[in-house]
N, C-alpha and C positions, 0 to 999 in steps of 0.2 A: 504494500500500500504506500502511496505517496506520502512522505513525511515532510511537514512544513515547519519552518522556524519563522517567527514573526518578530520584526523589529519595529517599534513605534515609540513616539514621544508624547502622544496626546491621549485623546479620549478612547481610541481603539474601535471606532465605529466600523472601519474596514475589516479589522480582525473579527469583529462580531459578525459582519456579513459573510466572511469566509466560514466561520464556525456554523452559522445558520445554513449555508449551502451544504456543508458536510452533514449536518443533522438531518436535512430533508433528502439527502442522497444525490443532489445535483453535482456535488464535487466529491469524488472518491479520494479522500485524503484524511489525514489526522494532523492536528497541531501538536507538535512534540514539546515546544518551548516558546515562550514569549519573553523578549528582552526589551528593556527600555532604558534610555539614558536619563530619564526623568523619574526620580524615585517617587514622585507624587502623581504620576500619570495614571489616569483612569484605566488605561489599557492593562495595567498590572492588576487592578482590582477586578476587571472583567475576567482576566485569566484565572485569578484565584477563585472567583465565584463558579467557574466551570471546572475546577480541579486541574487546570493546565499548569505544569511547572513554569515558573517565571522567576526572573531575576533582574537586578539593576546592572546596567553597564556603567561602571564608575569611570567617568572621564576626568576625575580628579581636579575639578574646578575649571576645566576648559569649557568656556561657554558655548563655542561653536565647533571647535576643533575635535577631531576623532583621532587621537594619537595612534600611531602605528602599533605600539605595544598593546593598546586597548583593543584594537581591531584583531590582533593575534589571539588575545584572550577570548574575544567574542567568537571568533571562528572556532576555537577549541570547544567552547560551550555548545555551539551549534553541532559540531561533529560528534561530541559525546552524546548528544540527544538523538543522533541518527538522522539528522536533517538531510533531505535530498534537495530541497528548493527553499531559498530564503525569500520572504516576502516583506518588503518595506511597506509599512502602513502608517504614513504620517511620521516617518523617521526623519528628523530634521538635521542630520549630519551627513556630510559628503563621504561616501564609502570610497576607499582608495585600495591600493595594491594588496595589502595584507589580507583583507577580506575577499577582494575580487579574485586573488590567486587561489584562495582556499575553496572558493565556489565559482569556478570559471563558467560564465554564461548561465549561472544558476541563481542569480539574484534578480528579483523583479521589483519594480516600483510602479505605483499608480500616481499619476500627476493630473491636477485639475486644469488642464488646457489641452488644446490640440497641438502637441509638440510638432515642430520646433518653436511654435509661438509661445511666448510667455513662460520661459523656464524659471526656475527658482521659486522663492516663497510668494505666497498670496497671489497666485496666478489669476484667480478670479477678479481680484481688485485691479491687477495690471490690465486685464481685458476691459473692465469698465472704464478705467482711466484713459485707455487708448481709444475708447469709443468704438470698439470692435463690434461687428454685427453678429459674430458667432464665436463660440469657444467650444469646450467639450472636455473629454477625459481621454487620457492616454495611459495604457499599460505598456511598459517597455522593459527591456533587459537593461540592467545597470552596467555602465561602463565607467571609465575613469573621469568622464566629464560630468557636468551638471545637467541632468535630464537630456542626455544626448544619445543614449543607447538605442539599439534597434527596436522598432515599434512592433508590438504583438497585436494590439487591438486598440482601436480608437472609436469614439462615438461623438458626433457633433451635437451641439445645442445652440439654438438661436438665443441671442441676448435680447431681452424685451426692451422696448423703449422706456427710458427712465428707470431701468432696473438698478437697484442698489447692489453693491458688492455682496452684502450679507444675503440678500434674497437669491442672488445668482449662486452663491456658494451652497446654499441649501439645495437648490435644484441640481447642481453638479454632484453633490454627495449621493443623491438618489441614483444617479447613473453609476457612480463609483461602486456603490454597494451591489449593484446588479452585474456589472461587467468584470470586476476583479476576479471573483470565483470562476467565471467563464474563461477568462484569459489564462488563469493558472491551469485550469484543466486542459485547455488547448495546447499550451506551451509544454506542459509535462508530457502530454501524449506525443508531441513532436520530438521529444527527447527520449521517448520510451521509458519514462520513469514510472 
C-alpha cells in the first residue's frame, strides 16, 4: 500500500482531505507520519486526533530557513516511517538537496495558483492584486526551485469581479481538497508505487 508522509505548517486542511479520501476509498494509501515545523500547528492536533504518528521539525529558531542538517533528520524520520511519497500540505519552507536527494521525484506540493503564475506565498492575494481574470490550483513535483517542478495536475478558477483575496482563497481551498488526493493517486500509479 502507498505510504505517505505529510509535511505542513498550518491548519492541515489538505492533510485532512487526503485522510478523508483514504477513509472513503478514493485514495488507496495510508498516512504513516505527519511532521510540522510549527509546534502549535493544527495539523499536529489533527494527526493526533486520528492516531497518526506526528512530530515537530525543530528548525532551531530559523524563521524561514530549512537547514540542511534538519532536512537530513526529517528525511530519516520519513524513511523510518516507511514513506514512499512525501506530500507538502501548506509547508512553508523551501525543500533543498538533502530532502530532495532522499526522495528523488517523490515529493509533491499543492500550490494555490496556476503555476508558473504567482509562485511563493499568498498566491491568491498576488492574483487579486494583479487583477488576474483566472487562477487555480497546481499539484507539482518538488524540485530545487520555488514552485517550479513538473506539473501533475492543474484546475482553473475564474476570479469574480471585486472578489477579495480571502473569498478567493476559500474557493481555491475547495479545489485543493478535491484534487490533491486525485493527483497523489495518479502520480503514485505512474511511479508504480
